[in-house]
C-alpha positions, 0 to 999 in steps of 0.5 A: 717033357710036355710043350706048352704054348699060349694062344691069345686072339684079339677078336676086334683087331683089324675091324677098321680096315676094310671100312676105311677107318685105318684102325680099330683102337678105342671103343668109339672107333670100334663102335663106328667100324661095327656101324659101318658093317665091319665084321671080325676077321682076326679070329679066322685068321687065328684058325688058319694058323692054329690048324698048322699046329695040329700037325704036331705029333706029340700028345703031350702038347698043352695049349693054354688060352683065354675063353670064348673069342680070345682063343678058346673058340679058335682052338676048338675050331681046329679040333684041339682041346685047350686048357682055358685059364680064365672065366671071363664071359664078356665079349667086349674084350679090352687091351687089359684082358690081353695083358692079363692073359699073357701074364698068366701064361708066362707065369704057367711057363708056356714055351711060346705065346702065339697071338693074333692082332695088330701093333696095339696087341703086340704092345699089350703083349710086350707090356705083359712079358717084355723079352722074357719069353718067345712070342709070335704074331698072327697078322690081323691088324690094319697097321703092322709096322712091328717085326714080331709078326709072321708074313701071314697067318698060315706061315705063323702056324708053320713056324710055330710047328717048326719051333715045337719040333725043335727045327727053329731054335734061334730067337731074335730080339724084334722090334714092337712099333705102334703109331698114333691112329688119330694122326694116322687118320689125318694122313700123318705117320707117327711111328714110335719104337716101344721095345723088343720081343723074342721071336723064333726067327726064320728069314722067310717066315717073319716080316721085316720092320716097315721102313720109310722113304729114303732121302734123295728119292723125289726125282725117281718118284717124279718119273714113276709118277709122270709115267702112270699119270700120262698113261691113264686110260679114258673111262677107266676107274682107277683105285688108288691105293695108300702111300707116298708113292701113289700120292705122287701120281695124284700130285701130278694129276693135281688131285686131292689125295688121301695119303693113308686111304684109298681114292677113286679117279676117272678121266683125271677127276676124283670120283671120291676120296677115302673110300671103304671096300663097300664103296669100291665095290659099288663103283665097280658095278658102274664101270666096265673096266677098272685098274688098281694102282698100288705101291710096295711097303718099304722094308717089308715088301707087302702089296696087299693086306697091310694098310690097304685092306679096303682093297679086299680080295672081293675088290681084286676079283672084281677088278681082275689080276691083269689090271693091277699096276705096282709102282715103286722107286728103284731105292724102295725095291733095293731096300727089300735086299732081294726078298720077294714081294708079299700078298696077304689078302685073307683069301688063300686061293687068290694069294696063290693066284697072285703069287709068281712074278709081277711087273713093278714100274720103277721109272718112266716106261721102265720096269722090273720083274719081282717074285711074289709069294704068299 
């Protein structure tokens, strides 16, 4: 019997990340992202995933998708021939298009829907099919709190391939989360559980739900923050990443901080707050040395590629891999339950170079070595 999968791409997902908008939901924000020079990246990530499916050696595989940039272009780019099930021509895709596509694929009887986007896209898929069918997300958004995504695009394709081959049969009900983007841009994380979807599950291939800070971590955070603040070098540009752990360092320096954005600091002074990728790159041309300060996303283990897309692969290359400072409390590291740290920069070569073992500062002059994978 033929295997059937549906493929849906949200072409605008994640466009607000590198330009510092922390999301792309809504026509006004999307227009602003384009005005700031944002380019679609989700289609390329979808191609990375779909290229893995091409290895399925069964000519009975049927791939259903929507026209143009909603899946057709990406499937054809991988040398596969899709069955296009709608004739929409507009390049201005909306959430309603994603919902309609998923409903039609469910009615056709596909075995799995592979979709590319962020938490908003996951919500759209859930609204359409609920937990009635297997789904898997290709991470392409700015904020990905949901647990229905593979750890990176290539792994998404590999997991679908294993599903088609019958090597992964277990389906797990996984959380679909989303946040209020308007509040998020003001530094407030208001995450909400919207429901569950069934995901082919492999513990090493699917990301966990993002977790918040555990109670009683203030003292531990104080030690880490003091260590970084005290040891900052003169005339070095510090690229301060997102999150409350990095905010602790800024608080120790008594500097204004963008909790969910990226700030630039030199000689204990803010150079500029809430910067995008292009701004970071322009300042890197002015400084002979720079360092990146980032933390680990609790519960998931991501270093790059989730919520800090402003620190892009171009930025990382320019700063240098030896100039990355990773900070976290011990409790945050324990919350990973031994899983590896993750990188998803969008550059597979860089991901490979970042893999291995990394030093994580967990106290005052105290660190642990943690495995990093891509």
